[in-house]
N, C-alpha and C positions, 0 to 999 in steps of 0.2 A: 138754150137760154136766149131770150130776146136781147139784142144788142150785142151778141157774140156770133163768131163764126167758128165752126169746129173743123179740125184737120186731123187726118189720119196720117201718123208719121211712122215709116218703116225704118228700123235701125239695125245696125250691125255693130258687133263689138267683141274684143278679145277680153274675156272675163279674168285674165290671170291676176291683174292688179286690183280687182274690185271685190267687195264683199256682197256680191250678188247684185241683182237689179235694184231693189227697193232702197230708199233712203234709210241709212242705218244709224242707230244711236252710237255704235263704234264702228269704225271703218267707213269706207266711202263706197256708195252704191252707184251704179250707172245712171239711174234716175236722177240723182242729185247733180251730176255733171250736165246733163241734157237741160234740167230745169234751170240751172245757173246760166246756160247759153240762152235760153229763152228769156230770162231775165235781163240780159244784156240788149235784148232787141225789143222787149215789151215791158213797159213800166208796171203793169199789173201783176207781173211775176206768175204767169199761169202754171198750173199743176199739170202733170202727166197722169194719165190713166192707162194702164199697161193690159195687154192680153195675157201676160203671164209673169211669173216671178222666178227668175232663175237664181240658183244658189251661188255661193262663193266659188270663183274659179270656173264656172260654166260659161260658155260662149253663145253668142247668137249671130245669125245671118239674117234672120227675118222677124225679129221682134216687132210687134205692132203696138202702138200707143195712140191715144187721141188727146187732143188739147183743144180748149176753148179760149179764143182771143177776143178781146173787145173790138168791134168793128172800127172804132176810132183809132185803134193803135195799129191795126195791120195795114201798113203802107208798103210792104214788100212784095214785089210780084211773086206769085205762087211758085213759078219755076225757079226762083232764086232763094227760096226759103231754105232748102238744104244746104246751099252753098254758104249762105249767111249763118246758119247755125253751126256748120262744121268749122267755120273760121274761129269759134270760140270753143271748140271741143278738143280734147286730147287726141292724138293720132290713133289711138286704140279704140275709139268710138266715133261712128259716122251714121248721120242721117242719109239713108239711101234714096228715100222717096218721100214726098209730101203730096197729099191729095185733100182737097176739100171734100167733106163728107156731110151726109144729112144729119139733122138734129137727132134723129133717134138711133144713130150708129154708136155702138159702144165697143171699144176694143176688146174687152173681156167677154161681155154677155152676148155679143152679136156674132162671136166666133162659133164655128161648127166643129173644129177639130184642130189638131196640131201635128206637125211632124218633127221628130227629133232625130238626129243622126249622132252615132257614137263610134269613134275611131280607136282601133287597136293596132299596135305595131308588134306584130308577131315574128320576132327574130332575136337571136341571142344578143346582138348589139342594137341598142336604141339608135334611132335616127335623130341626131341633135336638132335637126330642123322641125322635128315634130314633138320635141319634148314637152311643149305647153299644150298640144292639141291632140295627143293620143296616149293611150294607156299602154305602157310597155308590158308585154306578156312574153317572156324568152323562151318558154318551154313550148314544144310542139302541141298542136291542138288538133283533136279529132274533128275534122270538118262536118262528116255526116252526123255525129252525135249533136253537134251544136245546131245544125239546120233542123234536126228532128226536135230538138227542145224548143227552138223558136216558133215552129209551127203550133205548138201546144198553147202558145199565149194568144193566138188569134181568136176573136169571138168576144162575146159578153161574159165577164167573169167578175168575181169578187178579188180584187187584187190587193187586199189587205196584207197578205204575207209578203209582198214586194214593196211596201211603202213604209218609210220611217215615220215615227210619232213626231208631229210638229208642235205638241203641247195641247192639243184639243182634239176632240173626236169629230172627224168629218161627217156631214149629213149622210153621205153614202160612200161606199168604197167600191162599188160596182162600175165598171167602165167598159166600153166596146173598143176593142183593139181591131183595127182593119188591116194592119200590116205590121209584121215582124220578121224581118229577113236579113240576110247578111250577104255581102259580096267580098271577093277577095281580088286584090290587085298587087300581086307579089306579095310582100309581108304585110301589107295594109289591109286590114279588114275594116269594112264599113257596115254597121248595124243601122237599119232604118226602121223606126217605130212610129206608127200613126195611130191615133185613137181619138175619141171625142173628148178626152180629157185625161189628165195624169195626176196621180197622187204624189205627195211629197217623196222626192227620191225614187219614184217608181221605175223611171227608165234605167237608172243606175242599178236598181235592184234586180231587174230583169237582165240586163246585160252581164252583170256579175254572176248570176246563176247559169246563164248560157255558157259563159267562159268556163266556169267550173265543170260543167258537164262535158266540155271539150277537153278538159284536163283529166278526166276519169274520176272526179270525185263521187259522182252519182249517175246512174243512168238517166237518159232523157225523159224517160216515161214518168220519173218521180216528180216531174213538174206538176202533173195532174194532182198528186197528193199535196204538194205544197200549196197549191191554189185552194184545195178543199180544207186545209188546216186553219186558214186565215189567222196565221200566227207568224210574225216576222223572224222569229227564232227558228222557224222550221224550214226557211228558204235559204237561198244562196247569199253570197257577200254582196256588199254594195260596191260597184266599180267606181273608181275615182273620178272626181268632178271634171278634171280638165279634158277629158276625152269627149265630153258631151257639147253638142250644139243644137240650140233651138233654130231649126232649119226654116220653117214656114209656119203660118198661121192661116187656116182656111175660113173663108166667108161665103155665104150664099151670093151667087152672081144675081143681084136683085138692084133695081134702080133705088130702093129705099135705103140701101147700104151705103152708097157713095154717089157724089154728084159728078165727080170726075177723077181721073188718075187711075192708078193699077187697081185690078181686082185679083183676089188670091184664092186659088184652089177651086174646088168643086163643091157642089152640094153635099152635105152629110148631116147626120143627127145633130140636133142642137147641142151645144157644148155645155155640160154642167159647170157650176162655179168651181174654180180651182180650190183644193183643200190645202 
C-alpha cells in the first residue's frame, strides 16, 4: 500500500490461556492481544495477517505475521519495535523479531512450508513442569512400531482421514509431508512434522494415530489403509492440543521476500492456503 510500510513479526506464545490465534467472538485470541499492543503505539490500529491459525491451547515458537503501518506513524527505531510491543503484552506472548519486508510479502501466501513439534511425556508419573506443554501417556510405547507408522506419512497424500471438519469443505485435502519423525530423550518424546501445509487438526490426528500404534491398538501398516479411506472415522485419535507447538514457518530465501531481518528456512514447494 502506498504511504505504508510493511513489517514481518515473528512471535512466540504459550497458548494455555487463549482460544487460539485468531480474534474470537468468545474467548481471547493471541492476535487480539498483539493488535491491542500495536494500537497503543500506532493510532491507525493496524491489523495483523498471520501465517497460520493455531487452535485453543496450542503454542507457538515461530508464528509469523505481517502488519502494514502508515509511514507517518512509524517513529520507533525498527530494532526497538519488539521491545515496545512486548511492554504492552502479557508475559505469555512475546514478539521475538521484527523485520521490514517488501510490499509483495504475505505471511500466509508467501510461506512455503511449516514445521510443528509435538511433545509426549511417556512415564507413569507426569512431569508437573511439562503439564501444559506435553501429552501424558503413562503406558509403555512400542518405539519401533511408532517409527514405522511415522514413515508412512511422508510423501504426497490425501490427509482427509487425519483432519477434523472445520465446517466447510477445503479446496484440497492433499498435502506433501517432507518430515515425520520422532526422538526420545528419557521419557520425553518429540515428534517433528514438516509439510507444505496442514489441514485442521491434521498434526494432532497424525500424532494420536502414531501413539495408538505404539500402544498396540493396530499395526503400523494400517496407516496405509487409513490414508486410502479418506474418512476421519477410520483413523486414530486426535492428540490433545497442549502438546503441539508451531515451531517455524519457511519462506524462500529471496530478496523479494524481505528487505532486512531474519530469513526463515529453505526453499520448498509453495504453501497452499490453510484450510
